[in-house]
N, C-alpha and C positions, 0 to 999 in steps of 0.2 A: 244544156247540161254542162256543168263545169268539168274541165279535164283535170282539175286538182285532185289529189288523193284524199282519202279519209284519214284522219288522225286516230291512231290506236289509243284507246281510252278505257278506263275502268270506272264503274259507278258503284256507289254504296247505298243500299236501302237499310238504314240503321234503325233497329227496333229497340224500344225500351221494354222494361219488364211488363208493362201494361199492354204491349202490342201496338203502341203508337210509333210513328216514324219521325225521324229527324228531318226537318226541312229548314232551309236557310234562305234568307233574302239577299239577292245579289246587291252588292254595294253600289253598282252602277245603275241599278233600277229601283231606287228607294221609294218611289211613289207608285210602283206597280202593285196593285192589290187585286185579289179575287180573279175574275176571268181574264184580266189584263196580264196576269202572270208576273214573274219576278222571283217567285219561290222555286227552289230546286233542291235536288239531292246532291250530296258531295260527289264529285267526279273529277277525274284528271287524267293526264297523259301517262302512257306506259313508256318508261325509258327503254332505250335500246338494250335488248337482252334480258329485260326484267320480266319476272313471272307475274301474271295478272293478280294472283292472290297476295303476293307481297306488295304489289303496286297499290291495291285498294287500301291496305293498312297504312302505307306511306302517305297516300293522298288524304286519308282521314286526319292523320297527324298534322299535315301541312295546312289543310283547309279549316279544320275545326279545333285544332290544338290538342287533340287526344287520339290515341289509337287503342283506347280501352274498349276493345270489341273482339268478338270471335265470329268467324265465318260459319253461318248455319245453313246456307243454301247458295245456289248459283243458277242463274238462268242458263238453260242448256245451249243457247245459240248466241252468236254475236248479233247485236242490233245496230242499225245505222240510221243516222238522220242527216239530212242536207240542211245547210244554212239557208235562210231566205236570201233571194238574190241581192238585196241591199247590203247584206253582211258578208257576201263572198268577196274575198280580197281585203276585208277589213278585220273581221273577227278571226280568232285563232292565228294571229300574227299574219293573216293574209295568205297562209301557205296551204290551207285545207278547204275542201268544199263542205266538210261536215265531220262527223266522228263515227268511228266503228267501235262499239262499246261492248265490254264484258261486264255484266251486272251481278253483284253479290248481295245476298241478304246477310246481315250481321246482327248479332245481339250485343247491345251496349252493356258493358260490364262495369262501367264507372258510375259516377254521380253527376248530376247536372253541372256542378261547379267545375268538373273536369273539362267542360267545353269552353274553349278560350279562342274566340274569334280575333282577339287583339294581339296574338303572338306573332303573326306575320306582319312585316313592315308595310305591306300593301295587301290588306285583307280583301278576299274575294266577297265576303259576306259581312253585312252590318247588323243582322238580327237573325235569331233562330227560334224555333218552337217545336213542340211535339204535335203531330197532326194524325188524322186518320188516313190510313193507306187509301181508302176509297175516295178521299177528297183530293188526292195527289194530282190527277190529270187536270182538274179545273184550276189548280194553283200555278200551273206551268205556263211558260211562253208557248204560243201555238205550235211552233215547229218541234217542240219536245213532247207534246201531248200524246202522240201515238205510242212512243216508247213508254211513257209513264202509264198509259192504259194497259199495255202488255205486262208491265211490272206489277201493277195493282192486281192483276189476275194471277200471274206466275207466283207471287209471294203472298197471296191471300192467306195461306195456311199459317203464316207467322203472325198475322195481325190479331189484335185483341177483339 
């Protein structure tokens, strides 16, 4: 077990009007499909002194180019995941053993054209799509699947 701390983090389960969720493919895993994972939800670090509700909207703007969303739900507990051993000391700038996350359900208030993965000079994602919430766990890298399974249950009331 690593002695490194968990990185404080927020995550967004972004629902469209049809009750589908926004998923994006990591730019560093372009060939990962289906059970191999590579698709994930927008998420990112919480800055020192930042409120998680503000952080999730900031992260949406940074990662997917829009913050056209409203918070409609929040998972009641912080969730944590550990990086697999081969990523400890490598991922998350080598400073964390995993992440401690606060997850929010959001309703997308924009249109698909508002999503702009190309606004960041070093985009985290290279593709995106709308998917079924129930399909989420199978699309994720294995170490994120337990959290995505919890979210699929916790936010099922918002799904179409």
